[in-house]
C-alpha beads as a LAMMPS data file, in Angstrom:
LAMMPS data file: protein, C-alpha beads

443 atoms
442 bonds

1 atom types
1 bond types

-500.0 500.0 xlo xhi
-500.0 500.0 ylo yhi
-500.0 500.0 zlo zhi

Masses

1 110.0

Atoms # bond

1 1 1 273.018 -465.265 -328.689
2 1 1 269.631 -463.853 -329.472
3 1 1 268.630 -460.703 -327.486
4 1 1 265.064 -459.896 -328.034
5 1 1 264.175 -456.006 -326.766
6 1 1 261.099 -456.195 -324.898
7 1 1 259.442 -453.150 -322.853
8 1 1 261.761 -452.179 -320.126
9 1 1 259.748 -453.865 -317.287
10 1 1 259.849 -457.213 -319.133
11 1 1 263.218 -457.545 -320.399
12 1 1 264.223 -461.171 -321.001
13 1 1 267.450 -462.609 -322.329
14 1 1 267.035 -465.729 -324.703
15 1 1 269.956 -467.815 -325.892
16 1 1 271.183 -469.241 -329.127
17 1 1 274.307 -470.552 -330.551
18 1 1 274.251 -468.594 -333.990
19 1 1 273.563 -464.722 -333.756
20 1 1 273.303 -461.431 -331.760
21 1 1 270.289 -459.632 -332.955
22 1 1 268.985 -456.761 -331.774
23 1 1 265.271 -456.353 -332.798
24 1 1 261.528 -455.502 -332.202
25 1 1 260.383 -453.351 -329.380
26 1 1 262.434 -450.181 -328.856
27 1 1 263.656 -449.443 -325.855
28 1 1 261.444 -446.391 -325.280
29 1 1 260.626 -444.701 -321.999
30 1 1 257.202 -446.460 -321.472
31 1 1 255.732 -445.613 -318.144
32 1 1 259.340 -443.857 -317.250
33 1 1 259.298 -439.980 -316.202
34 1 1 261.573 -437.894 -314.132
35 1 1 259.709 -437.521 -311.001
36 1 1 257.556 -440.571 -311.991
37 1 1 256.583 -443.216 -309.864
38 1 1 258.816 -445.799 -311.468
39 1 1 262.490 -445.658 -310.467
40 1 1 265.043 -446.092 -313.100
41 1 1 268.924 -446.053 -313.393
42 1 1 271.369 -444.053 -315.700
43 1 1 274.936 -445.084 -316.331
44 1 1 277.568 -442.105 -315.796
45 1 1 280.874 -442.942 -317.327
46 1 1 283.958 -440.967 -316.563
47 1 1 286.954 -442.923 -318.117
48 1 1 289.678 -440.618 -319.661
49 1 1 292.831 -441.366 -321.782
50 1 1 293.258 -437.570 -322.523
51 1 1 293.120 -434.520 -320.640
52 1 1 291.640 -434.888 -317.185
53 1 1 288.852 -432.456 -316.165
54 1 1 288.972 -433.891 -312.463
55 1 1 285.252 -433.495 -312.593
56 1 1 283.984 -437.079 -312.193
57 1 1 283.069 -437.248 -308.826
58 1 1 281.443 -433.813 -308.697
59 1 1 279.646 -434.635 -311.702
60 1 1 278.363 -437.898 -310.168
61 1 1 277.467 -436.016 -306.727
62 1 1 275.279 -433.696 -309.013
63 1 1 273.517 -436.448 -311.045
64 1 1 272.630 -438.397 -307.807
65 1 1 271.344 -435.133 -306.146
66 1 1 268.978 -434.486 -309.154
67 1 1 267.786 -438.455 -308.932
68 1 1 266.810 -437.942 -305.389
69 1 1 263.879 -435.450 -306.766
70 1 1 263.494 -437.097 -310.313
71 1 1 263.410 -440.802 -308.886
72 1 1 266.336 -442.218 -310.592
73 1 1 269.783 -443.836 -309.174
74 1 1 273.112 -443.392 -310.802
75 1 1 275.639 -446.249 -311.634
76 1 1 279.096 -444.307 -311.400
77 1 1 282.132 -445.698 -313.166
78 1 1 285.380 -444.800 -314.886
79 1 1 285.810 -448.614 -315.860
80 1 1 285.140 -449.868 -319.274
81 1 1 283.891 -452.848 -318.262
82 1 1 280.471 -451.756 -317.494
83 1 1 279.860 -452.110 -321.004
84 1 1 280.792 -455.756 -321.122
85 1 1 277.408 -456.929 -320.988
86 1 1 274.704 -455.693 -323.518
87 1 1 271.717 -457.071 -321.142
88 1 1 273.094 -454.806 -318.486
89 1 1 273.373 -451.801 -320.657
90 1 1 269.622 -452.284 -321.899
91 1 1 268.670 -451.843 -317.971
92 1 1 270.014 -448.043 -318.130
93 1 1 267.643 -445.414 -319.444
94 1 1 270.242 -442.914 -320.437
95 1 1 274.328 -443.526 -320.688
96 1 1 276.105 -440.565 -319.782
97 1 1 279.840 -439.580 -320.856
98 1 1 280.856 -437.017 -318.486
99 1 1 284.132 -435.371 -319.656
100 1 1 285.147 -438.583 -321.123
101 1 1 288.349 -438.050 -323.183
102 1 1 291.078 -439.528 -325.431
103 1 1 290.552 -442.603 -327.746
104 1 1 290.533 -446.397 -327.102
105 1 1 288.131 -446.135 -324.276
106 1 1 286.090 -449.058 -324.835
107 1 1 287.271 -452.434 -326.790
108 1 1 285.272 -453.882 -330.063
109 1 1 282.924 -455.837 -327.838
110 1 1 281.918 -452.661 -325.698
111 1 1 281.551 -450.409 -328.695
112 1 1 279.624 -452.935 -330.355
113 1 1 277.203 -453.257 -327.229
114 1 1 276.661 -449.459 -327.080
115 1 1 275.877 -449.474 -330.865
116 1 1 273.147 -452.291 -329.952
117 1 1 271.882 -450.155 -327.108
118 1 1 271.296 -447.550 -329.210
119 1 1 269.755 -449.530 -332.166
120 1 1 267.414 -450.254 -329.388
121 1 1 266.638 -447.248 -328.706
122 1 1 268.518 -446.076 -325.820
123 1 1 269.589 -442.570 -324.751
124 1 1 272.844 -440.736 -324.781
125 1 1 273.976 -437.392 -323.045
126 1 1 277.466 -436.006 -323.677
127 1 1 279.344 -433.393 -321.407
128 1 1 282.039 -431.145 -322.513
129 1 1 284.873 -433.365 -323.213
130 1 1 282.692 -436.175 -324.952
131 1 1 283.589 -434.411 -328.176
132 1 1 287.333 -434.817 -327.213
133 1 1 286.399 -438.482 -326.915
134 1 1 287.518 -440.393 -330.125
135 1 1 288.620 -437.676 -332.013
136 1 1 290.722 -439.463 -334.223
137 1 1 287.648 -441.057 -335.709
138 1 1 288.489 -444.532 -334.723
139 1 1 284.776 -444.957 -334.039
140 1 1 282.770 -443.094 -336.519
141 1 1 279.565 -444.487 -335.020
142 1 1 280.817 -442.413 -331.735
143 1 1 281.441 -439.479 -333.723
144 1 1 278.070 -439.274 -335.213
145 1 1 276.363 -440.391 -331.884
146 1 1 277.849 -437.119 -330.067
147 1 1 277.538 -435.034 -332.909
148 1 1 280.865 -433.382 -333.098
149 1 1 284.587 -433.295 -332.967
150 1 1 286.311 -430.692 -330.919
151 1 1 289.287 -428.948 -333.263
152 1 1 292.845 -428.916 -332.097
153 1 1 295.437 -426.018 -332.336
154 1 1 293.489 -424.215 -330.543
155 1 1 290.528 -426.393 -328.904
156 1 1 288.986 -423.439 -327.380
157 1 1 288.695 -420.162 -325.898
158 1 1 290.064 -419.201 -322.567
159 1 1 289.210 -420.750 -319.763
160 1 1 285.841 -419.043 -317.669
161 1 1 285.478 -416.896 -321.135
162 1 1 282.544 -414.475 -320.683
163 1 1 280.337 -415.608 -323.270
164 1 1 276.684 -414.989 -324.219
165 1 1 274.813 -417.783 -325.440
166 1 1 271.260 -417.694 -327.202
167 1 1 268.487 -420.159 -326.994
168 1 1 267.727 -421.639 -330.276
169 1 1 264.113 -423.010 -330.690
170 1 1 261.865 -424.295 -328.165
171 1 1 263.531 -427.740 -326.840
172 1 1 262.578 -428.926 -323.255
173 1 1 266.332 -428.879 -322.397
174 1 1 266.033 -424.856 -322.471
175 1 1 262.953 -424.035 -321.599
176 1 1 264.116 -422.896 -318.181
177 1 1 267.279 -421.111 -319.124
178 1 1 267.846 -417.601 -319.095
179 1 1 267.933 -416.152 -322.720
180 1 1 270.315 -414.627 -323.394
181 1 1 272.552 -416.617 -320.952
182 1 1 275.769 -415.058 -319.845
183 1 1 278.176 -417.751 -318.523
184 1 1 281.790 -418.182 -318.009
185 1 1 283.084 -421.041 -319.812
186 1 1 285.609 -422.482 -321.903
187 1 1 283.870 -422.695 -325.201
188 1 1 285.120 -425.165 -327.718
189 1 1 285.970 -424.490 -331.477
190 1 1 284.682 -426.652 -334.093
191 1 1 285.965 -425.410 -337.876
192 1 1 289.433 -426.363 -338.191
193 1 1 292.384 -429.362 -337.814
194 1 1 289.997 -432.315 -337.395
195 1 1 287.326 -430.263 -335.646
196 1 1 283.562 -430.950 -337.244
197 1 1 279.719 -431.066 -336.822
198 1 1 277.868 -433.880 -337.513
199 1 1 275.139 -432.139 -340.300
200 1 1 272.242 -433.941 -338.454
201 1 1 272.399 -432.196 -335.081
202 1 1 269.735 -429.925 -334.106
203 1 1 270.998 -426.852 -332.361
204 1 1 269.517 -425.646 -328.802
205 1 1 272.136 -423.226 -327.541
206 1 1 274.658 -421.016 -329.623
207 1 1 277.441 -419.075 -328.362
208 1 1 277.972 -415.378 -329.794
209 1 1 281.200 -414.516 -331.228
210 1 1 284.155 -415.590 -328.726
211 1 1 286.873 -413.433 -330.768
212 1 1 288.458 -412.515 -334.032
213 1 1 289.119 -415.697 -335.634
214 1 1 287.110 -417.652 -338.071
215 1 1 286.450 -420.039 -335.619
216 1 1 285.254 -417.957 -332.954
217 1 1 282.131 -416.860 -334.887
218 1 1 278.714 -417.758 -333.445
219 1 1 278.295 -421.693 -333.219
220 1 1 276.357 -424.449 -331.657
221 1 1 277.301 -425.248 -327.997
222 1 1 274.570 -427.665 -327.122
223 1 1 272.180 -429.830 -329.411
224 1 1 270.380 -432.974 -329.788
225 1 1 269.712 -435.913 -332.371
226 1 1 266.735 -438.245 -332.616
227 1 1 267.401 -441.742 -334.812
228 1 1 265.438 -443.848 -337.019
229 1 1 265.509 -446.484 -334.334
230 1 1 264.187 -444.791 -331.803
231 1 1 267.333 -443.492 -329.851
232 1 1 268.169 -440.234 -329.019
233 1 1 271.048 -438.026 -327.835
234 1 1 271.902 -434.708 -326.356
235 1 1 275.339 -432.912 -326.267
236 1 1 276.392 -429.649 -324.168
237 1 1 279.953 -428.514 -324.619
238 1 1 279.265 -426.659 -321.266
239 1 1 280.673 -428.042 -318.205
240 1 1 284.519 -427.761 -318.185
241 1 1 284.981 -426.620 -314.677
242 1 1 284.054 -428.065 -311.294
243 1 1 282.077 -425.014 -310.200
244 1 1 279.308 -426.095 -312.944
245 1 1 278.592 -429.254 -310.697
246 1 1 279.029 -428.067 -307.214
247 1 1 276.496 -424.940 -307.108
248 1 1 272.795 -426.543 -306.344
249 1 1 270.828 -423.711 -307.916
250 1 1 273.066 -422.700 -311.306
251 1 1 271.584 -422.912 -314.782
252 1 1 273.795 -425.387 -315.818
253 1 1 272.629 -428.075 -313.324
254 1 1 269.177 -427.118 -314.746
255 1 1 270.038 -427.633 -318.289
256 1 1 271.754 -431.275 -317.419
257 1 1 268.307 -431.942 -315.441
258 1 1 266.071 -430.947 -318.235
259 1 1 268.235 -432.648 -321.034
260 1 1 268.482 -435.799 -318.944
261 1 1 264.751 -435.719 -318.820
262 1 1 264.139 -435.164 -322.223
263 1 1 266.214 -438.199 -323.171
264 1 1 264.084 -440.251 -320.966
265 1 1 260.762 -438.982 -322.041
266 1 1 261.540 -437.984 -325.474
267 1 1 259.119 -440.317 -327.044
268 1 1 256.426 -438.947 -324.809
269 1 1 257.144 -435.301 -325.182
270 1 1 257.984 -434.897 -328.754
271 1 1 255.213 -436.429 -331.052
272 1 1 256.619 -435.670 -334.482
273 1 1 258.334 -438.777 -335.108
274 1 1 260.706 -437.438 -337.838
275 1 1 261.345 -435.016 -340.917
276 1 1 262.694 -436.034 -344.321
277 1 1 263.606 -433.758 -347.126
278 1 1 265.042 -433.986 -350.637
279 1 1 266.298 -431.898 -352.914
280 1 1 264.144 -432.700 -355.874
281 1 1 265.417 -430.728 -358.713
282 1 1 264.358 -427.549 -360.413
283 1 1 260.985 -426.304 -361.905
284 1 1 260.681 -422.916 -363.834
285 1 1 264.641 -421.713 -362.644
286 1 1 263.402 -422.580 -358.674
287 1 1 265.026 -425.006 -356.756
288 1 1 262.265 -427.658 -355.471
289 1 1 262.379 -428.945 -351.944
290 1 1 259.930 -431.530 -350.968
291 1 1 259.648 -433.007 -347.307
292 1 1 257.563 -435.724 -345.539
293 1 1 256.519 -435.217 -341.667
294 1 1 255.647 -438.346 -339.592
295 1 1 253.610 -437.231 -336.626
296 1 1 250.688 -434.848 -335.627
297 1 1 249.678 -431.608 -334.177
298 1 1 251.689 -429.491 -336.521
299 1 1 251.226 -425.636 -336.114
300 1 1 253.609 -424.511 -339.104
301 1 1 256.351 -425.320 -341.544
302 1 1 259.269 -423.460 -342.546
303 1 1 261.818 -423.623 -345.035
304 1 1 265.571 -422.296 -344.140
305 1 1 268.589 -421.760 -346.567
306 1 1 271.889 -420.356 -346.605
307 1 1 275.673 -420.835 -347.695
308 1 1 276.347 -421.573 -343.884
309 1 1 274.695 -424.140 -341.831
310 1 1 274.885 -421.726 -338.766
311 1 1 273.499 -418.872 -340.365
312 1 1 270.211 -420.324 -342.129
313 1 1 267.722 -417.344 -343.455
314 1 1 264.096 -417.835 -343.400
315 1 1 263.127 -418.377 -346.783
316 1 1 259.407 -419.442 -346.770
317 1 1 256.718 -419.958 -343.861
318 1 1 253.449 -421.961 -344.226
319 1 1 250.883 -422.268 -341.479
320 1 1 249.174 -425.023 -342.726
321 1 1 248.277 -427.767 -340.158
322 1 1 248.600 -431.441 -340.356
323 1 1 250.447 -431.024 -343.416
324 1 1 252.510 -433.835 -343.708
325 1 1 253.733 -434.056 -347.009
326 1 1 254.511 -430.986 -349.707
327 1 1 257.098 -429.001 -351.392
328 1 1 258.718 -425.729 -351.077
329 1 1 260.221 -423.881 -354.357
330 1 1 262.748 -421.224 -354.173
331 1 1 265.252 -419.125 -355.990
332 1 1 268.869 -419.847 -355.648
333 1 1 270.233 -416.810 -354.316
334 1 1 272.972 -415.055 -356.162
335 1 1 275.697 -415.975 -353.453
336 1 1 275.378 -419.625 -353.605
337 1 1 276.810 -419.409 -357.279
338 1 1 280.485 -419.606 -355.432
339 1 1 279.645 -422.353 -352.969
340 1 1 277.239 -425.156 -351.918
341 1 1 273.789 -423.919 -350.596
342 1 1 272.032 -425.387 -347.252
343 1 1 268.460 -426.166 -346.665
344 1 1 266.680 -427.183 -343.911
345 1 1 262.753 -428.039 -343.155
346 1 1 261.680 -426.935 -339.696
347 1 1 258.217 -427.590 -338.138
348 1 1 256.770 -426.848 -334.642
349 1 1 253.946 -428.884 -332.744
350 1 1 251.238 -427.652 -331.053
351 1 1 253.071 -427.798 -327.804
352 1 1 255.995 -425.320 -329.439
353 1 1 258.381 -428.206 -329.801
354 1 1 260.602 -427.572 -332.815
355 1 1 261.807 -430.521 -335.082
356 1 1 264.358 -430.227 -338.155
357 1 1 265.183 -432.073 -341.150
358 1 1 268.743 -433.348 -341.891
359 1 1 270.604 -430.796 -343.994
360 1 1 270.006 -430.591 -347.638
361 1 1 273.047 -429.920 -349.610
362 1 1 272.388 -428.236 -352.994
363 1 1 276.154 -428.302 -354.524
364 1 1 277.445 -425.629 -356.531
365 1 1 276.884 -425.655 -360.174
366 1 1 279.556 -425.889 -362.773
367 1 1 280.397 -423.213 -365.481
368 1 1 277.556 -422.302 -367.875
369 1 1 279.284 -420.675 -370.769
370 1 1 283.205 -419.969 -371.483
371 1 1 284.829 -419.252 -374.772
372 1 1 288.614 -418.681 -376.186
373 1 1 289.319 -415.561 -378.074
374 1 1 292.434 -413.837 -379.635
375 1 1 292.563 -410.076 -379.055
376 1 1 294.031 -407.681 -381.878
377 1 1 297.116 -407.623 -379.633
378 1 1 297.716 -411.197 -380.131
379 1 1 297.146 -412.365 -376.565
380 1 1 294.617 -415.287 -375.731
381 1 1 291.449 -414.194 -373.707
382 1 1 289.071 -416.537 -371.914
383 1 1 285.699 -415.388 -371.426
384 1 1 283.567 -416.875 -368.532
385 1 1 279.848 -416.185 -367.750
386 1 1 277.980 -417.998 -364.846
387 1 1 280.923 -419.360 -363.008
388 1 1 279.050 -420.960 -359.718
389 1 1 282.008 -422.658 -358.142
390 1 1 285.183 -421.297 -356.627
391 1 1 288.339 -421.970 -358.656
392 1 1 291.626 -420.458 -358.328
393 1 1 293.426 -421.882 -361.811
394 1 1 292.365 -423.342 -364.967
395 1 1 294.048 -425.371 -367.526
396 1 1 293.831 -425.559 -371.377
397 1 1 294.256 -428.885 -372.844
398 1 1 293.885 -430.070 -376.421
399 1 1 291.654 -432.906 -377.680
400 1 1 294.283 -435.631 -377.039
401 1 1 294.332 -434.591 -373.381
402 1 1 297.574 -432.790 -373.274
403 1 1 298.281 -429.838 -371.312
404 1 1 298.787 -426.779 -373.253
405 1 1 298.916 -424.067 -370.318
406 1 1 297.789 -423.372 -366.934
407 1 1 296.969 -420.027 -365.683
408 1 1 295.220 -418.064 -362.596
409 1 1 291.474 -417.705 -362.886
410 1 1 289.220 -415.065 -362.019
411 1 1 285.473 -414.691 -362.869
412 1 1 284.833 -412.678 -366.332
413 1 1 287.664 -411.924 -368.484
414 1 1 291.071 -413.367 -368.233
415 1 1 293.807 -412.129 -370.196
416 1 1 295.944 -415.272 -370.452
417 1 1 298.891 -413.857 -371.806
418 1 1 299.764 -416.824 -374.261
419 1 1 300.223 -416.497 -377.861
420 1 1 301.339 -420.305 -378.953
421 1 1 297.988 -421.562 -379.230
422 1 1 296.897 -422.802 -383.200
423 1 1 293.494 -422.656 -384.264
424 1 1 291.269 -425.823 -383.383
425 1 1 289.171 -427.336 -380.278
426 1 1 290.284 -427.381 -376.763
427 1 1 288.883 -427.973 -373.395
428 1 1 289.170 -425.992 -370.263
429 1 1 289.904 -427.647 -367.071
430 1 1 288.520 -425.820 -363.838
431 1 1 289.765 -427.943 -361.042
432 1 1 287.211 -431.094 -361.538
433 1 1 284.813 -429.626 -363.692
434 1 1 285.518 -429.741 -367.501
435 1 1 284.321 -427.848 -370.424
436 1 1 285.294 -429.377 -373.743
437 1 1 285.064 -428.607 -377.520
438 1 1 285.750 -424.927 -376.976
439 1 1 286.657 -423.801 -380.824
440 1 1 289.404 -421.252 -380.865
441 1 1 290.020 -419.514 -384.330
442 1 1 293.101 -417.685 -384.375
443 1 1 293.362 -414.280 -386.214

Bonds

1 1 1 2
2 1 2 3
3 1 3 4
4 1 4 5
5 1 5 6
6 1 6 7
7 1 7 8
8 1 8 9
9 1 9 10
10 1 10 11
11 1 11 12
12 1 12 13
13 1 13 14
14 1 14 15
15 1 15 16
16 1 16 17
17 1 17 18
18 1 18 19
19 1 19 20
20 1 20 21
21 1 21 22
22 1 22 23
23 1 23 24
24 1 24 25
25 1 25 26
26 1 26 27
27 1 27 28
28 1 28 29
29 1 29 30
30 1 30 31
31 1 31 32
32 1 32 33
33 1 33 34
34 1 34 35
35 1 35 36
36 1 36 37
37 1 37 38
38 1 38 39
39 1 39 40
40 1 40 41
41 1 41 42
42 1 42 43
43 1 43 44
44 1 44 45
45 1 45 46
46 1 46 47
47 1 47 48
48 1 48 49
49 1 49 50
50 1 50 51
51 1 51 52
52 1 52 53
53 1 53 54
54 1 54 55
55 1 55 56
56 1 56 57
57 1 57 58
58 1 58 59
59 1 59 60
60 1 60 61
61 1 61 62
62 1 62 63
63 1 63 64
64 1 64 65
65 1 65 66
66 1 66 67
67 1 67 68
68 1 68 69
69 1 69 70
70 1 70 71
71 1 71 72
72 1 72 73
73 1 73 74
74 1 74 75
75 1 75 76
76 1 76 77
77 1 77 78
78 1 78 79
79 1 79 80
80 1 80 81
81 1 81 82
82 1 82 83
83 1 83 84
84 1 84 85
85 1 85 86
86 1 86 87
87 1 87 88
88 1 88 89
89 1 89 90
90 1 90 91
91 1 91 92
92 1 92 93
93 1 93 94
94 1 94 95
95 1 95 96
96 1 96 97
97 1 97 98
98 1 98 99
99 1 99 100
100 1 100 101
101 1 101 102
102 1 102 103
103 1 103 104
104 1 104 105
105 1 105 106
106 1 106 107
107 1 107 108
108 1 108 109
109 1 109 110
110 1 110 111
111 1 111 112
112 1 112 113
113 1 113 114
114 1 114 115
115 1 115 116
116 1 116 117
117 1 117 118
118 1 118 119
119 1 119 120
120 1 120 121
121 1 121 122
122 1 122 123
123 1 123 124
124 1 124 125
125 1 125 126
126 1 126 127
127 1 127 128
128 1 128 129
129 1 129 130
130 1 130 131
131 1 131 132
132 1 132 133
133 1 133 134
134 1 134 135
135 1 135 136
136 1 136 137
137 1 137 138
138 1 138 139
139 1 139 140
140 1 140 141
141 1 141 142
142 1 142 143
143 1 143 144
144 1 144 145
145 1 145 146
146 1 146 147
147 1 147 148
148 1 148 149
149 1 149 150
150 1 150 151
151 1 151 152
152 1 152 153
153 1 153 154
154 1 154 155
155 1 155 156
156 1 156 157
157 1 157 158
158 1 158 159
159 1 159 160
160 1 160 161
161 1 161 162
162 1 162 163
163 1 163 164
164 1 164 165
165 1 165 166
166 1 166 167
167 1 167 168
168 1 168 169
169 1 169 170
170 1 170 171
171 1 171 172
172 1 172 173
173 1 173 174
174 1 174 175
175 1 175 176
176 1 176 177
177 1 177 178
178 1 178 179
179 1 179 180
180 1 180 181
181 1 181 182
182 1 182 183
183 1 183 184
184 1 184 185
185 1 185 186
186 1 186 187
187 1 187 188
188 1 188 189
189 1 189 190
190 1 190 191
191 1 191 192
192 1 192 193
193 1 193 194
194 1 194 195
195 1 195 196
196 1 196 197
197 1 197 198
198 1 198 199
199 1 199 200
200 1 200 201
201 1 201 202
202 1 202 203
203 1 203 204
204 1 204 205
205 1 205 206
206 1 206 207
207 1 207 208
208 1 208 209
209 1 209 210
210 1 210 211
211 1 211 212
212 1 212 213
213 1 213 214
214 1 214 215
215 1 215 216
216 1 216 217
217 1 217 218
218 1 218 219
219 1 219 220
220 1 220 221
221 1 221 222
222 1 222 223
223 1 223 224
224 1 224 225
225 1 225 226
226 1 226 227
227 1 227 228
228 1 228 229
229 1 229 230
230 1 230 231
231 1 231 232
232 1 232 233
233 1 233 234
234 1 234 235
235 1 235 236
236 1 236 237
237 1 237 238
238 1 238 239
239 1 239 240
240 1 240 241
241 1 241 242
242 1 242 243
243 1 243 244
244 1 244 245
245 1 245 246
246 1 246 247
247 1 247 248
248 1 248 249
249 1 249 250
250 1 250 251
251 1 251 252
252 1 252 253
253 1 253 254
254 1 254 255
255 1 255 256
256 1 256 257
257 1 257 258
258 1 258 259
259 1 259 260
260 1 260 261
261 1 261 262
262 1 262 263
263 1 263 264
264 1 264 265
265 1 265 266
266 1 266 267
267 1 267 268
268 1 268 269
269 1 269 270
270 1 270 271
271 1 271 272
272 1 272 273
273 1 273 274
274 1 274 275
275 1 275 276
276 1 276 277
277 1 277 278
278 1 278 279
279 1 279 280
280 1 280 281
281 1 281 282
282 1 282 283
283 1 283 284
284 1 284 285
285 1 285 286
286 1 286 287
287 1 287 288
288 1 288 289
289 1 289 290
290 1 290 291
291 1 291 292
292 1 292 293
293 1 293 294
294 1 294 295
295 1 295 296
296 1 296 297
297 1 297 298
298 1 298 299
299 1 299 300
300 1 300 301
301 1 301 302
302 1 302 303
303 1 303 304
304 1 304 305
305 1 305 306
306 1 306 307
307 1 307 308
308 1 308 309
309 1 309 310
310 1 310 311
311 1 311 312
312 1 312 313
313 1 313 314
314 1 314 315
315 1 315 316
316 1 316 317
317 1 317 318
318 1 318 319
319 1 319 320
320 1 320 321
321 1 321 322
322 1 322 323
323 1 323 324
324 1 324 325
325 1 325 326
326 1 326 327
327 1 327 328
328 1 328 329
329 1 329 330
330 1 330 331
331 1 331 332
332 1 332 333
333 1 333 334
334 1 334 335
335 1 335 336
336 1 336 337
337 1 337 338
338 1 338 339
339 1 339 340
340 1 340 341
341 1 341 342
342 1 342 343
343 1 343 344
344 1 344 345
345 1 345 346
346 1 346 347
347 1 347 348
348 1 348 349
349 1 349 350
350 1 350 351
351 1 351 352
352 1 352 353
353 1 353 354
354 1 354 355
355 1 355 356
356 1 356 357
357 1 357 358
358 1 358 359
359 1 359 360
360 1 360 361
361 1 361 362
362 1 362 363
363 1 363 364
364 1 364 365
365 1 365 366
366 1 366 367
367 1 367 368
368 1 368 369
369 1 369 370
370 1 370 371
371 1 371 372
372 1 372 373
373 1 373 374
374 1 374 375
375 1 375 376
376 1 376 377
377 1 377 378
378 1 378 379
379 1 379 380
380 1 380 381
381 1 381 382
382 1 382 383
383 1 383 384
384 1 384 385
385 1 385 386
386 1 386 387
387 1 387 388
388 1 388 389
389 1 389 390
390 1 390 391
391 1 391 392
392 1 392 393
393 1 393 394
394 1 394 395
395 1 395 396
396 1 396 397
397 1 397 398
398 1 398 399
399 1 399 400
400 1 400 401
401 1 401 402
402 1 402 403
403 1 403 404
404 1 404 405
405 1 405 406
406 1 406 407
407 1 407 408
408 1 408 409
409 1 409 410
410 1 410 411
411 1 411 412
412 1 412 413
413 1 413 414
414 1 414 415
415 1 415 416
416 1 416 417
417 1 417 418
418 1 418 419
419 1 419 420
420 1 420 421
421 1 421 422
422 1 422 423
423 1 423 424
424 1 424 425
425 1 425 426
426 1 426 427
427 1 427 428
428 1 428 429
429 1 429 430
430 1 430 431
431 1 431 432
432 1 432 433
433 1 433 434
434 1 434 435
435 1 435 436
436 1 436 437
437 1 437 438
438 1 438 439
439 1 439 440
440 1 440 441
441 1 441 442
442 1 442 443
């Protein structure tokens, strides 16, 4: 069966006995906008194989009410058979996973159809427990699409925790929200026990610290992604309790309306098509980041960097309008010696929309110098300088690869307390980093 993706008002299905191919035109929202003259449909999916939040009916009602003013209708289902037919899926402007949970919600054909829909330029909106869906990573495409997996043990703060969120950037989904935004919510954790955040998400809302644990640190709560094929996704971890959906004037409803309309109108409202950035090497002792931007109407280009993806520092700012390619040179900060360092290019268009590149990861460098010497006391001493990776133990091996001695490690001088080595050549192994041919001359 051959499926050719035509503009939305002209979609047809062509048959062949050979192969399924999704190609050619994207599923972009041409002539479609929230509140526009052309009506459209969205798919609201609420199946659960895990914890059921009991919000499927109120969520459906909320989106149906939004649809009365934004000129769309809702197809609501908790039955996975709504994904059986690709041509039907292509008729939806947005697919919403509203508090879905658990694994194995869709069979292989249904999963393939979702992937084909996104490859054709489709749009996805995930709400709260959508990151508690396929948490076993049996469908990696979905994990990337939604952008995260909630951690287990614990999953979240107490229900109705009085959190404070900050708007990050100027995405269309957050322009109508208070900043800061104080909201009682069950705030998810992402750090431990299977939790993860996809490195390509672009944060729009961040909750401030919610407690004393490491996973309570300030962290993303809402984000978006755009894909090379033209598809886009938006996710918000908000929406645990039913009250979010029943109040016609609350900020959560505003967020959902604006996020959905961005999904529909993304191609029209975001003129920057994409940013690519690479770690190009070093020059004069400085790290070189090169970038290319496809689009127009740029106002400013910025380079951020840091040892934590969620706590990047502004490293350099340039007001070079229409500069679509270039590079930044930046010294590696001292703290990056013991950890990987992350970079990201960010730009703003003439309308104030913010766009960010994928994460650029500069791995920690290896040990620069090390030497073995004997002290007058007869003890062996390892001297290290420039250790730039975290390691807790080191091992001495001879030139035949035989282990001679293993010891706890710290930067600088290490009193090994070992006296049985003879003069000769040895290698030091620091976890996965090996220094070979270290000369040792016994006193």
